[in-house]
C-alpha positions as CSV (number, residue, x, y, z in Angstrom):
1,X,-0.6,77.4,-56.3
2,X,-1.4,76.5,-60.0
3,X,0.0,73.4,-61.5
4,X,2.4,75.5,-63.6
5,X,3.6,77.3,-60.5
6,X,4.0,74.0,-58.7
7,X,6.1,72.7,-61.5
8,X,8.4,75.7,-61.5
9,X,8.7,75.6,-57.7
10,X,9.6,71.9,-57.8
11,X,12.3,72.6,-60.4
12,X,13.9,75.3,-58.3
13,X,13.8,73.2,-55.1
14,X,15.2,70.3,-57.0
15,X,18.2,72.2,-58.2
16,X,18.9,73.6,-54.7
17,X,18.9,70.0,-53.1
18,X,19.1,67.1,-55.6
19,X,22.2,65.8,-57.4
20,X,20.8,63.7,-60.3
21,X,22.4,60.5,-61.6
22,X,24.3,60.2,-64.9
23,X,23.8,63.9,-65.4
24,X,26.0,67.0,-66.0
25,X,24.0,69.2,-63.7
26,X,25.0,72.4,-65.7
27,X,22.9,71.1,-68.5
28,X,19.8,72.0,-66.5
29,X,20.4,75.6,-66.9
30,X,19.2,75.2,-70.5
31,X,17.4,71.9,-70.4
32,X,15.1,71.8,-67.3
33,X,14.3,68.4,-65.7
34,X,10.6,67.4,-65.9
35,X,8.8,66.9,-62.5
36,X,6.3,64.1,-62.9
37,X,3.0,64.3,-61.1
38,X,1.7,60.8,-61.9
39,X,2.2,57.7,-64.0
40,X,-0.1,55.0,-65.4
41,X,0.6,52.4,-67.9
42,X,3.2,53.5,-70.3
43,X,2.5,57.2,-69.7
44,X,4.1,59.7,-67.4
45,X,2.3,63.0,-66.8
46,X,3.8,66.3,-65.6
47,X,2.2,69.2,-63.6
48,X,1.3,70.9,-66.8
49,X,-0.8,68.0,-68.1
50,X,1.9,67.1,-70.7
51,X,2.2,63.3,-71.2
52,X,5.4,61.3,-72.1
53,X,5.4,57.8,-73.3
54,X,8.0,56.0,-71.4
55,X,10.0,54.4,-74.2
56,X,12.8,53.3,-71.9
57,X,10.8,51.8,-69.0
58,X,12.2,54.3,-66.6
59,X,15.8,53.0,-67.1
60,X,14.7,49.5,-68.1
61,X,13.0,48.6,-64.8
62,X,9.3,48.7,-65.7
63,X,7.8,45.6,-67.3
64,X,4.0,45.9,-66.9
65,X,3.3,49.6,-66.8
66,X,3.2,52.2,-64.0
67,X,0.7,51.7,-61.3
68,X,0.1,48.2,-62.2
69,X,-2.8,47.0,-60.1
70,X,-1.4,43.4,-59.5
71,X,1.9,44.6,-58.2
72,X,0.6,47.5,-56.3
73,X,-2.0,45.3,-54.5
74,X,0.7,42.8,-53.6
75,X,2.9,45.5,-52.0
76,X,0.0,47.0,-50.1
77,X,-1.0,43.6,-48.7
78,X,2.6,42.9,-47.6
79,X,2.8,46.3,-46.0
80,X,0.0,45.5,-43.7
81,X,1.7,42.3,-42.6
82,X,5.6,43.1,-42.3
83,X,7.6,45.8,-44.0
84,X,11.1,44.4,-43.2
85,X,13.0,41.9,-41.0
86,X,16.7,41.1,-41.2
87,X,17.6,38.0,-43.1
88,X,20.5,36.9,-40.8
89,X,19.1,34.3,-38.4
90,X,15.6,35.1,-39.5
91,X,13.4,34.5,-42.6
92,X,9.9,35.1,-43.9
93,X,7.6,33.3,-46.2
94,X,7.7,36.0,-49.0
95,X,11.5,35.5,-49.6
96,X,11.1,31.7,-49.5
97,X,8.3,31.8,-52.0
98,X,10.3,34.1,-54.3
99,X,13.4,32.0,-54.0
100,X,11.5,28.8,-54.9
101,X,9.9,30.4,-57.9
102,X,13.2,31.9,-59.2
103,X,14.8,28.5,-58.9
104,X,12.0,27.0,-60.9
105,X,12.1,29.4,-63.8
106,X,16.0,29.8,-64.1
107,X,18.1,27.1,-65.8
108,X,19.4,24.1,-63.9
109,X,21.5,23.7,-61.8
110,X,20.9,27.2,-60.2
111,X,19.6,26.2,-56.9
112,X,20.4,28.9,-54.3
113,X,19.4,32.6,-54.1
114,X,21.5,35.4,-52.4
115,X,19.7,38.8,-52.2
116,X,21.1,42.3,-52.5
117,X,19.6,45.8,-53.1
118,X,20.5,46.6,-56.8
119,X,22.2,45.4,-59.9
120,X,25.7,46.6,-59.1
121,X,25.4,45.0,-55.6
122,X,24.4,41.7,-57.3
123,X,27.5,41.9,-59.5
124,X,29.7,42.6,-56.5
125,X,28.2,39.5,-54.8
126,X,28.9,37.3,-57.8
127,X,32.5,38.6,-58.1
128,X,33.3,38.0,-54.3
129,X,31.4,34.7,-54.3
130,X,33.5,33.3,-57.2
131,X,36.8,34.5,-55.9
132,X,35.9,33.2,-52.4
133,X,34.7,29.8,-53.8
134,X,38.2,29.2,-55.4
135,X,40.0,30.4,-52.2
136,X,37.9,27.9,-50.1
137,X,38.8,24.9,-52.4
138,X,42.5,25.9,-52.2
139,X,43.0,27.6,-55.7
140,X,44.3,30.9,-54.3
141,X,46.0,32.0,-57.5
142,X,42.6,32.8,-59.0
143,X,42.2,36.5,-58.4
144,X,41.3,38.0,-61.8
145,X,38.3,38.3,-64.1
146,X,37.7,38.4,-67.8
147,X,35.1,40.8,-69.3
148,X,34.2,41.9,-72.8
149,X,35.0,45.2,-74.4
150,X,32.1,47.8,-74.4
151,X,30.5,46.0,-71.4
152,X,28.8,47.5,-68.5
153,X,28.1,45.8,-65.1
154,X,27.3,48.7,-62.7
155,X,28.9,51.6,-60.9
156,X,30.3,50.3,-57.6
157,X,34.0,49.8,-57.6
158,X,34.2,46.0,-58.4
159,X,31.3,46.2,-60.9
160,X,32.8,49.3,-62.6
161,X,36.0,47.4,-62.9
162,X,34.3,44.7,-64.9
163,X,32.7,47.2,-67.3
164,X,34.5,48.7,-70.3
165,X,32.6,51.9,-71.3
166,X,35.2,54.7,-70.9
167,X,32.5,57.3,-70.2
168,X,31.7,55.8,-66.9
169,X,35.0,54.1,-66.0
170,X,38.0,56.2,-67.2
171,X,38.1,58.7,-64.4
172,X,38.0,56.1,-61.7
173,X,40.8,53.9,-63.3
174,X,43.3,54.3,-60.4
175,X,40.7,52.8,-58.0
176,X,39.7,49.8,-60.1
177,X,40.5,46.1,-60.3
178,X,42.9,44.9,-63.0
179,X,40.9,42.8,-65.4
180,X,41.5,41.1,-68.7
181,X,39.4,42.5,-71.5
182,X,38.5,40.5,-74.6
183,X,37.0,42.1,-77.7
184,X,33.2,42.0,-77.8
185,X,31.4,39.8,-80.3
186,X,28.8,42.5,-81.0
187,X,27.6,42.3,-84.5
188,X,28.0,46.0,-85.5
189,X,31.5,45.5,-87.0
190,X,30.8,42.3,-88.9
191,X,31.8,42.1,-92.5
192,X,29.2,42.6,-95.3
193,X,27.4,39.4,-95.9
194,X,28.8,37.8,-92.7
195,X,26.1,36.4,-90.4
196,X,25.8,37.3,-86.8
197,X,26.5,33.8,-85.8
198,X,29.6,33.4,-87.9
199,X,30.9,36.7,-86.6
200,X,30.4,35.6,-83.0
201,X,32.2,32.4,-83.6
202,X,35.1,34.2,-85.3
203,X,35.4,36.6,-82.3
204,X,35.4,33.9,-79.9
205,X,38.9,33.1,-80.8
206,X,40.0,36.0,-78.6
207,X,38.1,34.6,-75.6
208,X,39.6,31.2,-76.3
209,X,43.1,32.6,-76.3
210,X,42.6,34.6,-73.1
211,X,41.2,31.5,-71.2
212,X,44.0,29.4,-72.5
213,X,46.6,31.8,-71.3
214,X,45.1,33.0,-68.0
215,X,42.7,30.3,-66.7
216,X,44.9,29.5,-63.8
217,X,44.6,33.0,-62.4
218,X,41.0,33.7,-63.6
219,X,38.0,33.3,-61.2
220,X,35.3,34.0,-63.8
221,X,34.2,35.5,-67.1
222,X,31.3,38.0,-66.9
223,X,29.0,38.8,-69.8
224,X,25.7,40.4,-70.5
225,X,23.8,37.8,-72.5
226,X,22.9,38.9,-76.0
227,X,22.8,42.8,-75.5
228,X,25.3,45.2,-74.1
229,X,22.7,47.6,-72.9
230,X,24.7,50.5,-71.6
231,X,27.3,49.8,-74.2
232,X,25.1,51.5,-76.8
233,X,22.7,48.6,-77.1
234,X,25.1,46.5,-79.1
235,X,24.0,42.9,-79.7
236,X,25.5,39.6,-80.4
237,X,24.5,36.1,-81.4
238,X,23.7,33.3,-78.9
239,X,26.4,31.1,-80.4
240,X,28.9,33.0,-78.5
241,X,27.4,32.1,-75.2
242,X,27.3,28.4,-76.2
243,X,31.0,28.5,-76.9
244,X,31.8,30.3,-73.8
245,X,30.0,27.9,-71.5
246,X,31.9,25.1,-73.0
247,X,35.3,26.8,-72.7
248,X,34.7,27.9,-69.1
249,X,34.0,24.3,-68.3
250,X,37.0,23.0,-70.1
251,X,39.4,25.6,-68.4
252,X,37.8,25.5,-64.9
253,X,36.5,29.1,-64.9
254,X,33.1,30.3,-63.6
255,X,30.7,32.0,-65.9
256,X,28.8,35.0,-64.5
257,X,25.6,36.0,-66.5
258,X,24.7,39.6,-65.8
259,X,21.0,39.3,-66.8
260,X,20.1,42.6,-64.8
261,X,18.9,44.5,-67.8
262,X,18.1,41.6,-70.3
263,X,16.3,39.2,-68.0
264,X,12.5,38.8,-67.6
265,X,11.5,38.6,-71.2
266,X,13.6,41.6,-72.6
267,X,15.5,39.5,-75.2
268,X,12.4,37.5,-76.3
269,X,12.9,34.6,-74.0
270,X,12.6,34.7,-70.1
271,X,16.4,34.9,-69.8
272,X,19.0,35.6,-72.5
273,X,20.9,32.4,-71.6
274,X,18.0,30.3,-72.8
275,X,18.7,31.2,-76.4
276,X,22.1,29.5,-76.1
277,X,20.6,26.6,-74.0
278,X,23.2,27.3,-71.3
279,X,23.2,27.8,-67.6
280,X,25.9,30.1,-65.9
281,X,27.5,29.5,-62.5
282,X,26.1,32.8,-61.3
283,X,23.0,34.7,-62.6
284,X,22.6,38.3,-61.6
285,X,19.0,39.7,-61.7
286,X,17.5,43.0,-60.8
287,X,15.6,45.8,-62.6
288,X,12.5,44.0,-64.0
289,X,12.6,41.6,-61.0
290,X,10.2,43.7,-59.1
291,X,8.4,45.1,-62.2
292,X,9.9,48.5,-61.7
293,X,8.5,49.1,-58.2
294,X,11.2,48.6,-55.6
295,X,15.1,48.1,-55.5
296,X,15.9,44.4,-55.2
297,X,18.4,42.0,-56.7
298,X,19.4,38.4,-56.5
299,X,22.3,36.3,-57.5
300,X,21.4,32.6,-58.2
301,X,24.2,30.0,-58.0
302,X,24.7,26.3,-57.8
303,X,24.8,23.8,-54.9
304,X,28.4,23.2,-55.9
305,X,29.3,26.8,-55.1
306,X,27.2,26.8,-52.0
307,X,28.8,23.7,-50.7
308,X,32.3,25.1,-50.7
309,X,31.1,27.7,-48.1
310,X,29.2,25.1,-46.0
311,X,31.5,24.3,-43.1
312,X,32.2,24.6,-39.4
313,X,32.3,28.1,-38.3
314,X,35.9,27.9,-36.9
315,X,37.2,27.3,-40.5
316,X,36.1,30.8,-41.5
317,X,34.8,29.9,-44.8
318,X,31.4,31.5,-44.6
319,X,30.3,34.2,-47.1
320,X,30.1,37.2,-44.8
321,X,28.6,39.6,-47.3
322,X,25.4,41.5,-46.3
323,X,23.1,44.3,-47.0
324,X,20.7,45.7,-44.4
325,X,17.7,45.3,-46.7
326,X,18.6,41.8,-48.0
327,X,15.5,40.0,-49.0
328,X,13.2,42.9,-48.1
329,X,9.7,41.6,-47.9
330,X,8.1,44.5,-49.9
331,X,10.5,44.0,-52.7
332,X,9.9,40.2,-52.7
333,X,6.2,40.8,-52.7
334,X,6.6,43.1,-55.8
335,X,8.8,40.4,-57.4
336,X,6.3,37.6,-56.8
337,X,3.5,39.7,-58.3
338,X,5.7,40.2,-61.3
339,X,6.2,36.5,-61.7
340,X,2.4,36.0,-61.2
341,X,1.8,38.1,-64.3
342,X,4.2,36.0,-66.3
343,X,2.4,32.9,-65.0
344,X,-1.1,34.1,-65.7
345,X,-0.6,36.0,-69.0
346,X,1.1,34.9,-72.2
347,X,3.7,37.6,-71.9
348,X,6.5,36.2,-74.0
349,X,4.2,35.4,-76.9
350,X,2.6,38.8,-76.8
351,X,6.0,40.5,-76.7
352,X,6.7,38.7,-80.0
353,X,3.8,40.5,-81.6
354,X,5.0,43.8,-80.2
355,X,8.7,43.1,-81.3
356,X,7.4,42.4,-84.9
357,X,5.7,45.7,-84.9
358,X,9.0,47.4,-83.9
359,X,10.6,45.7,-86.9
360,X,7.9,46.8,-89.1
361,X,8.0,50.4,-88.1
362,X,11.8,50.6,-88.1
363,X,12.1,49.4,-91.7
364,X,12.0,53.1,-92.7
365,X,15.5,53.6,-91.3
366,X,17.3,50.8,-93.2
367,X,18.2,53.0,-96.2
368,X,18.6,56.3,-94.2
369,X,22.1,57.9,-95.1
370,X,22.7,58.6,-91.4
371,X,21.6,55.4,-89.9
372,X,24.5,53.0,-89.4
373,X,22.5,50.1,-88.0
374,X,19.0,49.1,-86.9
375,X,19.2,46.2,-84.5
376,X,16.7,44.2,-82.4
377,X,16.7,41.6,-79.8
378,X,13.3,40.8,-78.4
379,X,11.8,43.9,-76.8
380,X,14.9,46.0,-77.3
381,X,15.3,47.9,-80.5
382,X,18.2,50.4,-81.3
383,X,18.9,52.8,-84.2
384,X,22.4,54.2,-84.5
385,X,22.9,57.6,-85.9
386,X,26.2,58.0,-87.9
387,X,27.9,60.6,-89.9
388,X,28.7,58.2,-92.8
389,X,26.7,55.1,-93.5
390,X,29.2,53.3,-95.7
391,X,32.0,53.5,-93.1
392,X,29.8,53.6,-90.0
393,X,31.8,56.6,-88.9
394,X,30.2,58.4,-85.9
395,X,29.6,62.1,-85.5
396,X,31.9,63.7,-82.9
397,X,30.5,62.9,-79.6
398,X,30.8,66.5,-78.6
399,X,28.0,67.5,-80.9
400,X,25.5,65.5,-78.9
401,X,23.2,64.7,-81.8
402,X,21.2,62.1,-79.8
403,X,20.4,64.9,-77.3
404,X,18.5,66.7,-80.1
405,X,16.2,63.6,-80.4
406,X,15.6,63.6,-76.7
407,X,14.6,67.3,-76.7
408,X,12.4,66.7,-79.6
409,X,10.8,63.7,-78.0
410,X,9.9,65.7,-74.9
411,X,8.1,68.3,-77.0
412,X,6.1,65.5,-78.7
413,X,5.0,63.3,-75.9
414,X,7.9,60.8,-75.8
415,X,10.6,60.0,-73.4
416,X,13.5,59.0,-75.7
417,X,16.7,59.1,-73.6
418,X,19.5,58.1,-76.0
419,X,22.9,56.4,-75.3
420,X,25.1,58.8,-77.1
421,X,23.8,58.8,-80.7
422,X,21.9,55.5,-80.2
423,X,18.2,56.0,-80.1
424,X,16.6,52.9,-78.6
425,X,13.1,51.6,-77.5
426,X,12.9,49.4,-74.4
427,X,9.3,50.0,-73.3
428,X,7.0,48.4,-70.8
429,X,5.3,45.3,-72.2
430,X,1.8,46.9,-72.1
431,X,2.6,49.2,-75.0
432,X,0.2,49.0,-77.9
433,X,1.1,48.7,-81.6
434,X,-0.4,52.3,-82.0
435,X,1.8,53.6,-79.3
436,X,4.9,51.9,-81.0
437,X,4.1,53.7,-84.2
438,X,3.8,56.9,-82.5
439,X,7.1,56.4,-80.8
440,X,8.9,55.6,-84.1
441,X,7.2,58.5,-85.8
442,X,8.6,60.9,-83.2
443,X,12.0,59.3,-83.3
444,X,12.1,59.6,-87.1
445,X,11.4,63.3,-87.0
446,X,13.8,63.8,-84.1
447,X,16.6,62.0,-86.0
448,X,16.0,64.3,-89.1
449,X,16.4,67.2,-86.9
450,X,19.5,65.9,-85.3
451,X,21.4,65.1,-88.6
452,X,20.4,68.4,-90.0
453,X,22.1,70.2,-86.9
């Protein structure tokens, strides 16, 4: 069977058997999926020899390139020793080493690690742990959570409840928790001449009011530090987090930092919280944790939270939450190898060079009549297509302008999967300046095609 025939065979078999995530499957009648044969570095290759620069790190997970030798070797070595063991009543050296290293690199006073399988599950853990903490110390009125508008925290029922992107959430509304939603501080709607920091401070008034009114019934506030990724890559200033930490302390409410997408260097620092010099009560990590290799997530919390569950069994205060693959040794080995790369290479400094190259290449969009905003935080850059630049009015979503950029990208060696009409770059950290220019060149031509539609 030729490579071309193999590709077509896989497409047919796929449509007969596979239901793809975040996809209207009928689209594949006119937009075939792309079976990938191999991947190396920032490049994916299909069965016809076409290559695609993975501009979105395969949904934000891949940090150091596909088929990374350091991570691959660590998984192979672990595989020869032990593939898995339950983490209830048993342990293994790999999860202990990983926990110690995560505690070392995250802000004080995060001192305990609770593992799960994916980002949504980590959020579920943090929500349940916060609620259960307050119950254990006798504050049983605390049953609600505060989130930000336009936020996203995952697809399981609890995590989805804490999000605020209608596209994902609206249809499931009857199933969801009742939450208190506060306007987002994202900088897109700031006044002309208003700094991002000033806008964030101005928007914090809404959070202050919500905490003042509801703190006795609120367990925690959950935020994505600095970037609302699935919320169209909207970004906000770290000053908001500084104010939020102080207010949560003042009102006796937990702070959950969902660093699942923004952790491990994406925002220009190891963790987004660092830019506000704060520490949350719960930090949720996943995606880049294993360098994009295996599903693994972790919730870090404080000894203060842990101590509220530490009791005689008969009092039934234990946190009885579990996943079969909690602390999986293969995932932990991948995570340790990922942290090893951070320890042995100057990743953050190198990313600053790459970020500056994105700034340089994206200057061309600043005066474009159909670009409403060009924004960047660390290794995340977003370009928002609008119908009218002055008012920032969007095109009707039904026109799917961003999809035109995606299709153009596939024809020109680039995987650019937009969020609506927001084209963004969130590539592996091993991308080169030349590859950055190539990506932005393709995006520019795709945008011209999209706005001429």
